[in-house]
C-alpha positions in Angstrom: -44.3 4.0 -76.9 -42.0 4.9 -73.6 -44.2 5.4 -70.3 -42.3 8.3 -68.3 -43.2 10.3 -65.0 -42.0 14.0 -65.2 -42.1 15.9 -62.0 -41.8 19.9 -62.1 -40.9 21.4 -58.9 -41.3 25.1 -58.8 -41.5 28.0 -56.2 -45.3 27.7 -55.5 -46.4 24.3 -56.9 -45.1 20.7 -57.6 -47.0 19.0 -60.3 -46.7 15.5 -61.9 -47.3 14.1 -65.5 -47.1 10.3 -66.0 -47.5 9.8 -69.9 -46.6 7.7 -72.7 -44.2 9.2 -75.3 -43.5 8.2 -78.6 -39.7 8.6 -78.8 -39.5 9.2 -83.0 -42.5 12.3 -83.0 -42.2 13.4 -79.4 -46.5 13.1 -79.0 -47.6 12.8 -75.8 -50.6 10.8 -74.2 -51.4 11.9 -70.6 -52.0 9.3 -68.0 -52.4 11.5 -65.1 -51.5 15.2 -64.7 -52.0 16.8 -61.2 -50.8 19.8 -59.4 -50.5 20.4 -55.5 -49.6 23.9 -54.3 -46.9 23.5 -51.6 -45.1 27.1 -51.6 -41.6 25.5 -51.6 -40.4 29.2 -52.1 -42.0 30.1 -48.8 -39.6 32.9 -47.6 -36.5 32.1 -49.8 -36.3 35.6 -51.1 -35.9 37.1 -47.7 -34.1 34.1 -46.1 -32.3 32.5 -48.7 -33.3 28.9 -47.2 -36.0 26.6 -47.8 -38.3 26.7 -44.9 -38.8 23.2 -42.8 -42.5 23.3 -43.2 -42.3 24.0 -47.0 -39.9 21.0 -47.3 -42.3 18.9 -45.5 -45.4 20.1 -47.6 -43.2 19.3 -50.8 -42.3 16.0 -49.4 -45.8 15.2 -48.7 -46.8 15.8 -52.3 -43.9 13.6 -53.4 -45.1 10.4 -51.4 -48.3 10.9 -53.1 -46.8 11.3 -56.4 -44.7 8.2 -55.8 -47.4 5.8 -55.2 -49.2 7.0 -58.7 -45.9 6.6 -60.6 -45.9 3.2 -59.2 -49.3 2.1 -59.9 -48.9 3.6 -63.6 -45.5 1.6 -63.9 -43.4 4.6 -65.5 -40.3 3.0 -66.6 -38.3 6.9 -66.5 -38.8 9.5 -63.7 -37.3 12.8 -64.5 -37.9 15.4 -61.5 -36.7 19.1 -62.5 -36.5 21.8 -59.5 -36.7 25.3 -60.5 -36.4 28.8 -59.1 -36.9 28.4 -55.2 -34.1 25.2 -55.1 -31.8 27.3 -57.6 -31.8 29.9 -54.7 -31.8 28.0 -51.5 -28.5 27.7 -49.2 -30.0 24.5 -48.2 -31.3 22.8 -51.3 -29.3 19.4 -50.4 -31.7 18.9 -47.8 -34.4 18.9 -50.3 -32.4 16.8 -52.8 -31.9 14.1 -50.0 -35.8 14.2 -49.5 -36.5 13.7 -52.8 -34.1 11.1 -53.4 -35.3 8.8 -50.5 -39.2 9.3 -51.5 -38.9 9.0 -55.5 -35.4 7.3 -55.7 -34.2 9.9 -58.4 -32.3 12.8 -57.7 -34.0 16.5 -58.5 -32.1 18.2 -61.7 -31.8 21.6 -60.6 -32.0 23.2 -64.0 -31.1 27.0 -64.7 -33.1 29.6 -65.9 -32.1 29.0 -69.7 -32.7 25.3 -69.5 -36.0 26.0 -67.9 -37.4 28.2 -70.6 -35.9 25.8 -73.3 -38.3 23.0 -71.7 -41.1 25.6 -71.2 -41.0 26.3 -75.1 -40.8 22.7 -76.2 -43.8 21.8 -74.1 -45.9 24.9 -75.2 -45.0 24.8 -78.9 -44.9 21.3 -80.2 -48.3 21.2 -81.1 -48.8 24.7 -82.6 -46.4 24.3 -85.5 -47.7 25.6 -88.9 -51.0 26.9 -87.0 -49.6 30.3 -85.6 -47.8 33.4 -86.7 -44.0 32.7 -85.5 -41.9 33.8 -84.2 -43.5 32.6 -80.7 -42.8 34.2 -77.4 -43.2 31.9 -74.7 -43.7 33.5 -71.2 -43.9 31.0 -68.3 -44.7 33.3 -65.3 -43.7 30.9 -62.3 -43.4 31.7 -58.5 -39.8 33.0 -58.5 -38.8 33.4 -61.9 -40.4 34.3 -65.3 -38.8 32.6 -68.4 -38.9 34.5 -71.9 -38.1 32.3 -75.0 -38.4 33.5 -78.8 -38.1 31.1 -81.3 -39.8 29.4 -84.6 -39.3 25.6 -84.3 -36.3 26.0 -82.2 -35.2 28.5 -79.6 -33.8 31.8 -81.0 -33.2 33.1 -77.5 -33.9 32.8 -73.9 -33.5 34.4 -70.5 -34.8 34.0 -67.1 -35.6 36.7 -64.4 -36.4 36.7 -61.0 -39.7 38.1 -61.0 -42.5 35.6 -60.2 -46.1 35.8 -58.3 -44.7 34.4 -55.0 -41.6 36.6 -55.0 -43.2 39.7 -55.7 -46.1 39.1 -53.5 -43.5 38.3 -50.2 -41.2 41.5 -51.7 -44.0 43.8 -51.8 -47.2 42.8 -50.5 -46.5 41.3 -47.3 -46.5 43.7 -44.2 -46.1 42.4 -40.5 -46.4 38.9 -41.8 -49.6 39.3 -43.4 -50.2 40.1 -47.4 -51.8 43.9 -47.7 -55.5 43.3 -48.9 -56.2 44.8 -50.9 -52.5 46.4 -51.9 -51.8 49.8 -51.8 -50.9 52.0 -54.8 -47.6 52.5 -53.5 -47.1 48.6 -53.5 -48.4 48.0 -56.6 -45.9 50.7 -57.8 -43.2 48.7 -56.4 -44.2 45.6 -58.3 -44.5 47.5 -61.4 -40.9 49.0 -61.1 -39.6 45.4 -60.5 -41.3 43.8 -63.4 -40.0 46.6 -65.7 -36.5 46.5 -64.5 -36.7 42.6 -65.0 -38.2 43.3 -68.5 -35.2 45.5 -69.6 -33.0 42.7 -68.6 -34.7 40.3 -70.5 -34.7 42.4 -73.6 -30.9 42.4 -73.6 -31.0 39.1 -74.8 -34.6 38.2 -76.3 -36.1 40.3 -78.9 -39.6 40.2 -77.1 -41.1 42.9 -79.5 -40.1 40.9 -82.5 -42.8 38.0 -81.7 -46.0 37.6 -83.5 -47.8 35.4 -81.1 -47.5 35.4 -77.2 -48.1 32.2 -75.6 -48.3 32.2 -71.7 -47.8 29.5 -69.2 -48.4 28.5 -66.0 -51.1 29.0 -63.0 -51.3 32.8 -63.0 -52.1 32.9 -66.8 -54.3 29.7 -66.7 -56.3 31.3 -63.8 -56.7 34.6 -65.5 -58.0 32.6 -68.5 -60.5 30.9 -66.1 -61.6 34.3 -64.9 -62.0 36.0 -68.4 -64.4 32.9 -69.1 -66.1 33.4 -66.1 -65.8 29.3 -65.8 -67.8 28.0 -62.8 -64.8 25.8 -61.8 -61.4 25.3 -63.3 -61.5 23.4 -66.6 -58.2 22.8 -68.4 -59.9 21.7 -71.4 -61.6 25.1 -71.8 -58.5 27.0 -70.9 -56.0 25.3 -73.1 -55.2 27.5 -76.2 -58.1 30.1 -75.0 -57.0 33.5 -75.9 -57.5 36.4 -73.7 -56.9 40.1 -74.8 -54.8 42.6 -73.4 -57.7 44.8 -72.3 -59.4 42.1 -70.5 -56.3 41.2 -68.9 -56.1 44.7 -67.8 -59.6 44.5 -66.5 -58.8 41.2 -64.4 -55.5 42.6 -63.3 -57.1 45.8 -61.8 -60.2 43.9 -60.2 -57.5 41.2 -58.8 -55.5 44.0 -57.4 -58.2 46.2 -55.8 -59.8 43.4 -54.2 -59.6 41.4 -50.7 -58.1 38.1 -50.2 -62.2 36.9 -49.4 -63.2 38.4 -52.6 -60.5 36.6 -54.8 -61.2 33.3 -52.8 -64.9 33.7 -53.9 -64.0 33.4 -57.5 -64.8 29.8 -58.6 -62.1 29.1 -60.5 -59.4 30.0 -58.1 -57.3 27.5 -56.7 -57.1 28.2 -52.8 -53.2 28.3 -53.4 -53.0 30.9 -55.7 -55.3 33.5 -53.6 -52.7 35.8 -52.1 -50.4 35.8 -55.3 -52.8 35.8 -58.1 -52.7 39.5 -58.2 -48.8 39.9 -58.8 -49.2 37.3 -61.4 -51.8 39.1 -63.5 -49.7 42.2 -62.9 -46.4 40.6 -64.2 -48.8 39.2 -67.4 -50.2 42.6 -68.2 -46.8 44.2 -67.7 -45.4 42.0 -70.4 -48.3 42.5 -72.8 -47.9 46.6 -72.6 -44.2 45.8 -73.4 -44.3 43.7 -76.2 -47.7 45.2 -77.7 -49.2 42.0 -77.9 -53.2 42.6 -78.3 -53.8 39.1 -76.9 -52.3 36.0 -75.0 -52.7 32.5 -76.1 -53.1 30.3 -73.1 -51.5 27.0 -72.9 -51.6 24.2 -70.5 -48.6 22.5 -71.9 -45.6 24.1 -70.7 -42.2 22.8 -69.0 -43.8 19.5 -67.5 -44.5 18.2 -71.4 -41.0 19.5 -72.0 -39.5 17.2 -69.3 -41.6 14.4 -70.0 -40.6 14.4 -73.9 -36.8 14.6 -72.3 -37.3 12.0 -70.1 -38.4 9.6 -73.2 -35.1 10.4 -75.2 -33.0 10.4 -72.2 -31.5 6.9 -71.5 -29.9 8.3 -68.1 -33.5 9.3 -66.8 -34.7 7.7 -63.7 
């Protein structure tokens, strides 16, 4: 077994997984898995830069994670940064801060690399159990990754629609998120998502997949809402299934609710309250486009893929 620490820093959240990995089989044993909403991508779609306060929130989480990594004695550390840091002019500030705190340089991966990691993390344990090919959809804060494959990736594409990007682009007026959104704002998100799906379909045969696997916070939160969970429970969310009609009902509810109403949902993380409606609309649009009657929800995703890669990579950490 190789003890590794994997960090996934996205547009909305930063997550840590410390795990023992069997390099021969890729099997993971979790030791610590946690998530902090830092909103690193705050304003990036508009300004092209990482905001100072967003950087400080992210660095604070990195300091917490550094202590956890040291406590568990992880021998290899791999830090992967995704959409927000790809888009930012001042990403060197981000890189310097992470190196100072964690001692490793963030690997700013491409959208295609992000898609491949997500696919590996989500499907490793599904082999032989579900109809293939899989379509793995990772709805992030700044981008969404689409990957079709069987045991291996056949096609992948990353497009610039995510729950934070769509919220900031279409639902913010005078610095505040509209509650609830207007029909005009909802239509604008739909138009962006449909254009992104057109782009994805140039590369990825979305409609050929027989099992839709959904990843990341928007999807897992929708599962929690669908199950009426009294609190977020990853064991009940992992490998749950949500029908398209249930996703439609939840999306409609979220789009027509106020901030206070969304915040009152027991399983809702406070950091997702203002972006969950856009995330739900992205998922529903994907299901409508592909014809998927249900989505299989996975708690295992890019983070697990990063951990497996770290275990096999002599250069990690």
